[in-house]
MOPAC internal coordinates of N, CA, C and O (Angstrom, degrees):
PM7 1SCF
backbone

  N    0.0000 0     0.00 0     0.00 0    0    0    0
  C    1.4511 1     0.00 0     0.00 0    1    0    0
  C    1.5220 1   107.42 1     0.00 0    2    1    0
  O    1.2310 1   120.75 1   -54.01 1    3    2    1
  N    1.3097 1   116.18 1   125.99 1    3    2    1
  C    1.4583 1   119.17 1  -179.04 1    5    3    2
  C    1.5287 1   110.13 1   -77.41 1    6    5    3
  O    1.2310 1   121.11 1   -15.82 1    7    6    5
  N    1.3248 1   115.48 1   164.18 1    7    6    5
  C    1.4652 1   120.94 1  -178.95 1    9    7    6
  C    1.5223 1   111.97 1   -59.58 1   10    9    7
  O    1.2310 1   119.81 1   148.38 1   11   10    9
  N    1.3430 1   117.97 1   -31.62 1   11   10    9
  C    1.4594 1   120.73 1  -175.19 1   13   11   10
  C    1.5330 1   112.77 1   -84.93 1   14   13   11
  O    1.2310 1   120.02 1   164.04 1   15   14   13
  N    1.3370 1   117.56 1   -15.96 1   15   14   13
  C    1.4512 1   120.41 1  -178.86 1   17   15   14
  C    1.5204 1   111.38 1   -79.50 1   18   17   15
  O    1.2310 1   121.16 1   -35.18 1   19   18   17
  N    1.3079 1   115.39 1   144.82 1   19   18   17
  C    1.4612 1   121.35 1   173.78 1   21   19   18
  C    1.5172 1   107.21 1  -154.28 1   22   21   19
  O    1.2310 1   121.18 1   -36.61 1   23   22   21
  N    1.3241 1   115.36 1   143.39 1   23   22   21
  C    1.4550 1   121.55 1   178.22 1   25   23   22
  C    1.5242 1   109.45 1  -122.17 1   26   25   23
  O    1.2310 1   120.71 1   -45.87 1   27   26   25
  N    1.3327 1   116.25 1   134.13 1   27   26   25
  C    1.4573 1   120.83 1   169.01 1   29   27   26
  C    1.5134 1   106.97 1   -83.96 1   30   29   27
  O    1.2310 1   120.92 1   -43.25 1   31   30   29
  N    1.3214 1   115.84 1   136.75 1   31   30   29
  C    1.4540 1   121.60 1  -174.98 1   33   31   30
  C    1.5225 1   110.17 1  -112.01 1   34   33   31
  O    1.2310 1   120.83 1   -47.84 1   35   34   33
  N    1.3333 1   116.01 1   132.16 1   35   34   33
  C    1.4591 1   123.19 1   177.50 1   37   35   34
  C    1.5241 1   108.16 1  -125.17 1   38   37   35
  O    1.2310 1   120.35 1   -38.73 1   39   38   37
  N    1.3370 1   116.93 1   141.27 1   39   38   37
  C    1.4633 1   121.70 1   178.06 1   41   39   38
  C    1.5201 1   109.49 1  -124.47 1   42   41   39
  O    1.2310 1   120.75 1   -34.13 1   43   42   41
  N    1.3365 1   116.18 1   145.87 1   43   42   41
  C    1.4689 1   120.71 1   176.46 1   45   43   42
  C    1.5184 1   108.36 1   -67.92 1   46   45   43
  O    1.2310 1   120.43 1   -43.53 1   47   46   45
  N    1.3340 1   116.79 1   136.47 1   47   46   45
  C    1.4609 1   120.90 1  -177.45 1   49   47   46
  C    1.5220 1   112.23 1   -64.00 1   50   49   47
  O    1.2310 1   119.83 1   139.29 1   51   50   49
  N    1.3202 1   117.93 1   -40.71 1   51   50   49
  C    1.4671 1   120.65 1  -176.41 1   53   51   50
  C    1.5238 1   112.88 1   -99.18 1   54   53   51
  O    1.2310 1   120.20 1   177.46 1   55   54   53
  N    1.3135 1   117.23 1    -2.54 1   55   54   53
  C    1.4677 1   123.90 1   174.52 1   57   55   54
  C    1.5197 1   107.04 1  -139.68 1   58   57   55
  O    1.2310 1   119.93 1  -110.23 1   59   58   57
  N    1.3318 1   117.74 1    69.77 1   59   58   57
  C    1.4697 1   120.70 1  -169.36 1   61   59   58
  C    1.5206 1   115.57 1   -63.76 1   62   61   59
  O    1.2310 1   119.82 1   167.72 1   63   62   61
  N    1.3283 1   117.95 1   -12.28 1   63   62   61
  C    1.4640 1   117.00 1   176.47 1   65   63   62
  C    1.5258 1   112.06 1   -86.26 1   66   65   63
  O    1.2310 1   119.85 1   172.28 1   67   66   65
  N    1.3363 1   117.88 1    -7.72 1   67   66   65
  C    1.4635 1   121.12 1   173.90 1   69   67   66
  C    1.5210 1   107.14 1   -87.88 1   70   69   67
  O    1.2310 1   120.96 1   -64.96 1   71   70   69
  N    1.3240 1   115.77 1   115.04 1   71   70   69
  C    1.4621 1   121.23 1  -173.22 1   73   71   70
  C    1.5265 1   111.61 1  -123.02 1   74   73   71
  O    1.2310 1   121.82 1   -26.31 1   75   74   73
  N    1.3078 1   114.11 1   153.69 1   75   74   73
  C    1.4530 1   121.72 1   176.16 1   77   75   74
  C    1.5216 1   107.66 1  -129.24 1   78   77   75
  O    1.2310 1   120.71 1   -57.45 1   79   78   77
  N    1.3215 1   116.25 1   122.55 1   79   78   77
  C    1.4592 1   122.00 1   176.79 1   81   79   78
  C    1.5216 1   108.02 1  -104.29 1   82   81   79
  O    1.2310 1   121.18 1   -49.43 1   83   82   81
  N    1.3273 1   115.34 1   130.57 1   83   82   81
  C    1.4629 1   121.63 1  -179.36 1   85   83   82
  C    1.5191 1   108.20 1  -124.05 1   86   85   83
  O    1.2310 1   120.58 1   -54.39 1   87   86   85
  N    1.3256 1   116.50 1   125.61 1   87   86   85
  C    1.4590 1   120.20 1   177.20 1   89   87   86
  C    1.5241 1   108.82 1   -56.38 1   90   89   87
  O    1.2310 1   120.73 1   -41.58 1   91   90   89
  N    1.3295 1   116.21 1   138.42 1   91   90   89
  C    1.4627 1   119.52 1   178.99 1   93   91   90
  C    1.5161 1   111.99 1   -63.38 1   94   93   91
  O    1.2310 1   120.32 1   163.02 1   95   94   93
  N    1.3220 1   117.00 1   -16.98 1   95   94   93
  C    1.4613 1   120.93 1   178.67 1   97   95   94
  C    1.5230 1   112.73 1   -82.08 1   98   97   95
  O    1.2310 1   120.20 1   173.51 1   99   98   97
  N    1.3413 1   117.22 1    -6.49 1   99   98   97
  C    1.4653 1   121.55 1  -174.46 1  101   99   98
  C    1.5219 1   111.25 1  -119.52 1  102  101   99
  O    1.2310 1   120.17 1   -25.17 1  103  102  101
  N    1.3421 1   117.28 1   154.83 1  103  102  101
  C    1.4708 1   119.44 1   177.67 1  105  103  102
  C    1.5318 1   110.87 1   -70.74 1  106  105  103
  O    1.2310 1   120.75 1   -27.30 1  107  106  105
  N    1.3208 1   116.17 1   152.70 1  107  106  105
  C    1.4642 1   121.72 1   176.49 1  109  107  106
  C    1.5276 1   107.77 1   -69.74 1  110  109  107
  O    1.2310 1   119.88 1   -48.28 1  111  110  109
  N    1.3368 1   117.83 1   131.72 1  111  110  109
  C    1.4746 1   120.36 1  -179.68 1  113  111  110
  C    1.5297 1   111.51 1   -60.53 1  114  113  111
  O    1.2310 1   120.85 1   -29.24 1  115  114  113
  N    1.3214 1   115.97 1   150.76 1  115  114  113
  C    1.4665 1   120.93 1  -176.12 1  117  115  114
  C    1.5257 1   113.30 1   -65.92 1  118  117  115
  O    1.2310 1   119.21 1   158.27 1  119  118  117
  N    1.3435 1   119.11 1   -21.73 1  119  118  117
  C    1.4619 1   119.28 1   179.69 1  121  119  118
  C    1.5380 1   112.41 1   -75.65 1  122  121  119
  O    1.2310 1   119.97 1   167.22 1  123  122  121
  N    1.3202 1   117.66 1   -12.78 1  123  122  121
  C    1.4618 1   121.14 1   176.24 1  125  123  122
  C    1.5285 1   107.37 1   -80.37 1  126  125  123
  O    1.2310 1   121.13 1   -83.06 1  127  126  125
  N    1.3232 1   115.44 1    96.94 1  127  126  125
  C    1.4552 1   122.18 1  -178.23 1  129  127  126
  C    1.5215 1   109.68 1  -111.34 1  130  129  127
  O    1.2310 1   120.23 1   -33.05 1  131  130  129
  N    1.3305 1   117.17 1   146.95 1  131  130  129
  C    1.4560 1   122.38 1  -177.64 1  133  131  130
  C    1.5096 1   114.86 1   -60.80 1  134  133  131
  O    1.2310 1   120.12 1   151.97 1  135  134  133
  N    1.3219 1   117.38 1   -28.03 1  135  134  133
  C    1.4616 1   118.43 1  -178.35 1  137  135  134
  C    1.5298 1   112.47 1   -77.37 1  138  137  135
  O    1.2310 1   119.48 1   160.62 1  139  138  137
  N    1.3244 1   118.60 1   -19.38 1  139  138  137
  C    1.4657 1   120.15 1  -178.59 1  141  139  138
  C    1.5236 1   113.83 1  -119.57 1  142  141  139
  O    1.2310 1   119.66 1   162.07 1  143  142  141
  N    1.3250 1   118.26 1   -17.93 1  143  142  141
  C    1.4614 1   122.07 1  -178.44 1  145  143  142
  C    1.5190 1   109.32 1  -125.85 1  146  145  143
  O    1.2310 1   120.70 1   -26.73 1  147  146  145
  N    1.3441 1   116.27 1   153.27 1  147  146  145
  C    1.4573 1   119.59 1   173.48 1  149  147  146
  C    1.5223 1   110.00 1  -135.13 1  150  149  147
  O    1.2310 1   121.59 1   -32.12 1  151  150  149
  N    1.3212 1   114.56 1   147.88 1  151  150  149
  C    1.4547 1   121.01 1   177.87 1  153  151  150
  C    1.5206 1   108.30 1   -67.41 1  154  153  151
  O    1.2310 1   120.39 1   -48.66 1  155  154  153
  N    1.3332 1   116.87 1   131.34 1  155  154  153
  C    1.4657 1   121.34 1  -176.37 1  157  155  154
  C    1.5192 1   112.75 1  -116.82 1  158  157  155
  O    1.2310 1   119.97 1  -177.25 1  159  158  157
  N    1.3216 1   117.67 1     2.75 1  159  158  157
  C    1.4520 1   119.75 1   177.45 1  161  159  158
  C    1.5135 1   112.91 1   126.23 1  162  161  159
  O    1.2310 1   121.16 1     6.50 1  163  162  161
  N    1.3118 1   115.39 1  -173.50 1  163  162  161
  C    1.4513 1   122.19 1  -178.54 1  165  163  162
  C    1.5241 1   109.21 1  -126.42 1  166  165  163
  O    1.2310 1   121.13 1   -45.27 1  167  166  165
  N    1.3063 1   115.44 1   134.73 1  167  166  165
  C    1.4608 1   122.39 1   176.39 1  169  167  166
  C    1.5217 1   106.51 1   -99.93 1  170  169  167
  O    1.2310 1   120.67 1   -63.59 1  171  170  169
  N    1.3318 1   116.32 1   116.41 1  171  170  169
  C    1.4643 1   119.10 1  -178.30 1  173  171  170
  C    1.5232 1   112.96 1  -113.05 1  174  173  171
  O    1.2310 1   120.14 1   164.11 1  175  174  173
  N    1.3278 1   117.34 1   -15.89 1  175  174  173
  C    1.4611 1   119.73 1   175.42 1  177  175  174
  C    1.5199 1   109.91 1  -154.79 1  178  177  175
  O    1.2310 1   120.82 1   -12.96 1  179  178  177
  N    1.3273 1   116.04 1   167.04 1  179  178  177
  C    1.4636 1   122.45 1  -168.76 1  181  179  178
  C    1.5193 1   114.30 1   -58.19 1  182  181  179
  O    1.2310 1   119.43 1   147.47 1  183  182  181
  N    1.3364 1   118.69 1   -32.53 1  183  182  181
  C    1.4665 1   118.23 1  -177.81 1  185  183  182
  C    1.5266 1   112.56 1   -72.93 1  186  185  183
  O    1.2310 1   120.06 1   175.10 1  187  186  185
  N    1.3359 1   117.49 1    -4.90 1  187  186  185
  C    1.4578 1   121.69 1   175.90 1  189  187  186
  C    1.5253 1   112.37 1   -98.97 1  190  189  187
  O    1.2310 1   119.92 1   175.66 1  191  190  189
  N    1.3069 1   117.76 1    -4.34 1  191  190  189
  C    1.4629 1   120.46 1  -176.55 1  193  191  190
  C    1.5225 1   110.39 1   -65.58 1  194  193  191
  O    1.2310 1   120.10 1   -53.42 1  195  194  193
  N    1.3322 1   117.41 1   126.58 1  195  194  193
  C    1.4626 1   119.81 1   177.56 1  197  195  194
  C    1.5228 1   110.88 1   -72.38 1  198  197  195
  O    1.2310 1   120.27 1   -19.77 1  199  198  197
  N    1.3221 1   117.09 1   160.23 1  199  198  197
  C    1.4622 1   119.45 1   178.93 1  201  199  198
  C    1.5247 1   109.81 1   -62.43 1  202  201  199
  O    1.2310 1   120.60 1   -45.98 1  203  202  201
  N    1.3125 1   116.45 1   134.02 1  203  202  201
  C    1.4578 1   120.96 1  -177.50 1  205  203  202
  C    1.5195 1   113.51 1    99.38 1  206  205  203
  O    1.2310 1   120.07 1   165.78 1  207  206  205
  N    1.3369 1   117.48 1   -14.22 1  207  206  205
  C    1.4674 1   122.80 1   178.23 1  209  207  206
  C    1.5184 1   108.15 1   -85.26 1  210  209  207
  O    1.2310 1   120.63 1   -49.21 1  211  210  209
  N    1.3233 1   116.41 1   130.79 1  211  210  209
  C    1.4667 1   121.25 1   178.67 1  213  211  210
  C    1.5262 1   108.37 1  -123.78 1  214  213  211
  O    1.2310 1   121.01 1   -63.74 1  215  214  213
  N    1.3109 1   115.67 1   116.26 1  215  214  213
  C    1.4620 1   121.35 1  -173.79 1  217  215  214
  C    1.5248 1   113.14 1   -55.54 1  218  217  215
  O    1.2310 1   120.17 1   133.37 1  219  218  217
  N    1.3297 1   117.28 1   -46.63 1  219  218  217
  C    1.4663 1   120.09 1  -177.40 1  221  219  218
  C    1.5337 1   110.36 1   -63.41 1  222  221  219
  O    1.2310 1   120.63 1   136.67 1  223  222  221
  N    1.3173 1   116.40 1   -43.33 1  223  222  221
  C    1.4665 1   120.42 1   178.49 1  225  223  222
  C    1.5284 1   110.76 1   -64.82 1  226  225  223
  O    1.2310 1   120.43 1   139.87 1  227  226  225
  N    1.3278 1   116.79 1   -40.13 1  227  226  225
  C    1.4648 1   120.80 1   179.00 1  229  227  226
  C    1.5272 1   111.03 1   -63.13 1  230  229  227
  O    1.2310 1   120.78 1   135.78 1  231  230  229
  N    1.3276 1   116.12 1   -44.22 1  231  230  229
  C    1.4690 1   120.39 1   179.42 1  233  231  230
  C    1.5279 1   111.04 1   -61.38 1  234  233  231
  O    1.2310 1   120.68 1   134.67 1  235  234  233
  N    1.3258 1   116.30 1   -45.33 1  235  234  233
  C    1.4691 1   120.46 1  -178.69 1  237  235  234
  C    1.5317 1   111.42 1   -68.27 1  238  237  235
  O    1.2310 1   120.35 1   135.79 1  239  238  237
  N    1.3175 1   116.93 1   -44.21 1  239  238  237
  C    1.4703 1   120.42 1   179.43 1  241  239  238
  C    1.5251 1   110.82 1   -63.24 1  242  241  239
  O    1.2310 1   120.46 1   137.52 1  243  242  241
  N    1.3283 1   116.73 1   -42.48 1  243  242  241
  C    1.4702 1   120.06 1   178.80 1  245  243  242
  C    1.5241 1   110.76 1   -63.04 1  246  245  243
  O    1.2310 1   120.45 1   142.54 1  247  246  245
  N    1.3330 1   116.75 1   -37.46 1  247  246  245
  C    1.4654 1   120.30 1   178.37 1  249  247  246
  C    1.5283 1   111.11 1   -65.56 1  250  249  247
  O    1.2310 1   120.71 1   140.00 1  251  250  249
  N    1.3505 1   116.24 1   -40.00 1  251  250  249
  C    1.4674 1   120.39 1  -176.05 1  253  251  250
  C    1.5268 1   114.16 1   -83.88 1  254  253  251
  O    1.2310 1   120.42 1   139.23 1  255  254  253
  N    1.3390 1   116.79 1   -40.77 1  255  254  253
  C    1.4749 1   119.78 1  -172.34 1  257  255  254
  C    1.5162 1   114.14 1  -119.65 1  258  257  255
  O    1.2310 1   120.53 1   162.29 1  259  258  257
  N    1.3413 1   116.59 1   -17.71 1  259  258  257
  C    1.4543 1   120.42 1  -177.70 1  261  259  258
  C    1.5195 1   113.80 1    96.15 1  262  261  259
  O    1.2310 1   119.93 1   175.92 1  263  262  261
  N    1.3289 1   117.75 1    -4.08 1  263  262  261
  C    1.4645 1   121.29 1   179.23 1  265  263  262
  C    1.5269 1   109.59 1  -155.48 1  266  265  263
  O    1.2310 1   121.15 1   -11.12 1  267  266  265
  N    1.3449 1   115.41 1   168.88 1  267  266  265
  C    1.4594 1   122.39 1  -179.79 1  269  267  266
  C    1.5268 1   108.26 1  -135.10 1  270  269  267
  O    1.2310 1   120.29 1   -66.18 1  271  270  269
  N    1.3229 1   117.04 1   113.82 1  271  270  269
  C    1.4606 1   121.98 1   175.31 1  273  271  270
  C    1.5197 1   108.68 1   -91.93 1  274  273  271
  O    1.2310 1   120.69 1   -43.55 1  275  274  273
  N    1.3291 1   116.30 1   136.45 1  275  274  273
  C    1.4595 1   119.86 1   177.13 1  277  275  274
  C    1.5201 1   109.85 1  -151.97 1  278  277  275
  O    1.2310 1   121.48 1   -18.76 1  279  278  277
  N    1.3185 1   114.78 1   161.24 1  279  278  277
  C    1.4578 1   122.31 1   177.90 1  281  279  278
  C    1.5210 1   107.72 1  -100.65 1  282  281  279
  O    1.2310 1   120.44 1   -65.43 1  283  282  281
  N    1.3316 1   116.76 1   114.57 1  283  282  281
  C    1.4644 1   120.36 1   176.76 1  285  283  282
  C    1.5194 1   108.43 1   -74.47 1  286  285  283
  O    1.2310 1   120.52 1   -42.69 1  287  286  285
  N    1.3118 1   116.61 1   137.31 1  287  286  285
  C    1.4559 1   121.01 1  -179.93 1  289  287  286
  C    1.5217 1   109.93 1   -77.29 1  290  289  287
  O    1.2310 1   119.90 1   -39.66 1  291  290  289
  N    1.3357 1   117.80 1   140.34 1  291  290  289
  C    1.4691 1   120.40 1   178.50 1  293  291  290
  C    1.5238 1   111.74 1   -62.69 1  294  293  291
  O    1.2310 1   120.93 1   -24.87 1  295  294  293
  N    1.3133 1   115.83 1   155.13 1  295  294  293
  C    1.4605 1   121.68 1  -177.70 1  297  295  294
  C    1.5183 1   112.45 1   -58.06 1  298  297  295
  O    1.2310 1   119.62 1   149.63 1  299  298  297
  N    1.3166 1   118.33 1   -30.37 1  299  298  297
  C    1.4534 1   121.21 1  -179.82 1  301  299  298
  C    1.5187 1   112.92 1   -68.59 1  302  301  299
  O    1.2310 1   119.91 1   161.44 1  303  302  301
  N    1.3236 1   117.77 1   -18.56 1  303  302  301
  C    1.4582 1   121.65 1  -178.11 1  305  303  302
  C    1.5228 1   110.85 1   -86.26 1  306  305  303
  O    1.2310 1   120.36 1   140.29 1  307  306  305
  N    1.3121 1   116.92 1   -39.71 1  307  306  305
  C    1.4667 1   121.97 1   179.39 1  309  307  306
  C    1.5204 1   108.98 1  -135.72 1  310  309  307
  O    1.2310 1   120.55 1   -24.83 1  311  310  309
  N    1.3028 1   116.56 1   155.17 1  311  310  309
  C    1.4598 1   120.79 1   176.94 1  313  311  310
  C    1.5200 1   109.23 1   -78.07 1  314  313  311
  O    1.2310 1   120.20 1   -40.69 1  315  314  313
  N    1.3157 1   117.23 1   139.31 1  315  314  313
  C    1.4587 1   121.84 1   177.28 1  317  315  314
  C    1.5271 1   109.56 1   -75.31 1  318  317  315
  O    1.2310 1   121.10 1   -34.70 1  319  318  317
  N    1.3140 1   115.50 1   145.30 1  319  318  317
  C    1.4640 1   120.18 1   178.63 1  321  319  318
  C    1.5164 1   109.25 1  -107.32 1  322  321  319
  O    1.2310 1   120.52 1   -30.56 1  323  322  321
  N    1.3198 1   116.62 1   149.44 1  323  322  321
  C    1.4510 1   120.36 1   175.51 1  325  323  322
  C    1.5202 1   109.25 1   -63.49 1  326  325  323
  O    1.2310 1   121.02 1   -32.71 1  327  326  325
  N    1.3216 1   115.65 1   147.29 1  327  326  325
  C    1.4447 1   120.38 1   179.13 1  329  327  326
  C    1.5194 1   113.27 1   102.01 1  330  329  327
  O    1.2310 1   120.13 1   166.99 1  331  330  329
  N    1.3454 1   117.35 1   -13.01 1  331  330  329
  C    1.4584 1   118.60 1   177.53 1  333  331  330
  C    1.5163 1   108.87 1   -70.87 1  334  333  331
  O    1.2310 1   119.76 1   -32.44 1  335  334  333
  N    1.3273 1   118.06 1   147.56 1  335  334  333
  C    1.4635 1   120.50 1  -179.99 1  337  335  334
  C    1.5291 1   111.13 1   -58.13 1  338  337  335
  O    1.2310 1   120.60 1   -47.30 1  339  338  337
  N    1.3429 1   116.46 1   132.70 1  339  338  337
  C    1.4709 1   122.20 1  -177.23 1  341  339  338
  C    1.5257 1   112.88 1   -54.45 1  342  341  339
  O    1.2310 1   118.52 1   137.55 1  343  342  341
  N    1.3573 1   120.43 1   -42.45 1  343  342  341
  C    1.4685 1   118.58 1   178.99 1  345  343  342
  C    1.5269 1   112.83 1   -61.46 1  346  345  343
  O    1.2310 1   120.19 1   146.67 1  347  346  345
  N    1.3254 1   117.25 1   -33.33 1  347  346  345
  C    1.4664 1   119.72 1   177.76 1  349  347  346
  C    1.5273 1   109.94 1   -69.30 1  350  349  347
  O    1.2310 1   120.48 1   137.35 1  351  350  349
  N    1.3299 1   116.69 1   -42.65 1  351  350  349
  C    1.4685 1   120.09 1   178.17 1  353  351  350
  C    1.5175 1   109.40 1   -58.96 1  354  353  351
  O    1.2310 1   120.24 1   134.40 1  355  354  353
  N    1.3511 1   117.14 1   -45.60 1  355  354  353
  C    1.4700 1   120.73 1   179.17 1  357  355  354
  C    1.5246 1   111.13 1   -60.96 1  358  357  355
  O    1.2310 1   120.03 1   138.42 1  359  358  357
  N    1.3322 1   117.54 1   -41.58 1  359  358  357
  C    1.4593 1   119.91 1  -177.70 1  361  359  358
  C    1.5204 1   111.89 1   -67.95 1  362  361  359
  O    1.2310 1   120.01 1   148.83 1  363  362  361
  N    1.3390 1   117.58 1   -31.17 1  363  362  361
  C    1.4535 1   120.84 1  -179.64 1  365  363  362
  C    1.5209 1   113.05 1   -84.58 1  366  365  363
  O    1.2310 1   120.31 1   148.17 1  367  366  365
  N    1.3507 1   117.02 1   -31.83 1  367  366  365
  C    1.4638 1   119.70 1  -172.35 1  369  367  366
  C    1.5235 1   114.22 1  -115.48 1  370  369  367
  O    1.2310 1   120.10 1   161.30 1  371  370  369
  N    1.3186 1   117.42 1   -18.70 1  371  370  369
  C    1.4595 1   120.10 1  -175.29 1  373  371  370
  C    1.5173 1   113.00 1    83.54 1  374  373  371
  O    1.2310 1   120.19 1  -176.38 1  375  374  373
  N    1.3386 1   117.24 1     3.62 1  375  374  373
  C    1.4546 1   120.97 1   177.97 1  377  375  374
  C    1.5245 1   109.73 1  -150.73 1  378  377  375
  O    1.2310 1   120.67 1    -2.50 1  379  378  377
  N    1.3186 1   116.32 1   177.50 1  379  378  377
  C    1.4604 1   120.96 1   178.13 1  381  379  378
  C    1.5211 1   111.72 1   -90.45 1  382  381  379
  O    1.2310 1   120.01 1  -174.64 1  383  382  381
  N    1.3375 1   117.58 1     5.36 1  383  382  381
  C    1.4630 1   121.66 1  -176.33 1  385  383  382
  C    1.5233 1   110.82 1   -67.48 1  386  385  383
  O    1.2310 1   120.58 1   -39.27 1  387  386  385
  N    1.2890 1   116.50 1   140.73 1  387  386  385
  C    1.4586 1   123.37 1   175.26 1  389  387  386
  C    1.5227 1   107.45 1  -112.21 1  390  389  387
  O    1.2310 1   120.50 1   -54.50 1  391  390  389
  N    1.3129 1   116.65 1   125.50 1  391  390  389
  C    1.4657 1   121.83 1   176.02 1  393  391  390
  C    1.5133 1   107.54 1  -100.75 1  394  393  391
  O    1.2310 1   120.32 1   -52.95 1  395  394  393
  N    1.3190 1   117.00 1   127.05 1  395  394  393
  C    1.4679 1   119.60 1   178.00 1  397  395  394
  C    1.5066 1   110.71 1  -125.36 1  398  397  395
  O    1.2310 1   120.10 1   180.00 1  399  398  397

């Protein structure tokens, strides 16, 4: 992920591991509605990437469709890293705790 790239991250309210990353340079897709999705933070560099996020796939998907859908891995599968957006940590773990 280059220094200038950034993705806004949205997670489904009732399926919080289903995430949509949207380049900050692009409009939010119309299917991202407040009643079913919530803003989970912004990814500005690689150490903030949630588990399951792949930069190359995100770049290509954003170029082709304007967004990148991915399945975030549960906290029990991988250790959480500091710097991840707090709403994403809460959706994966149920708390603000960071496991390193």
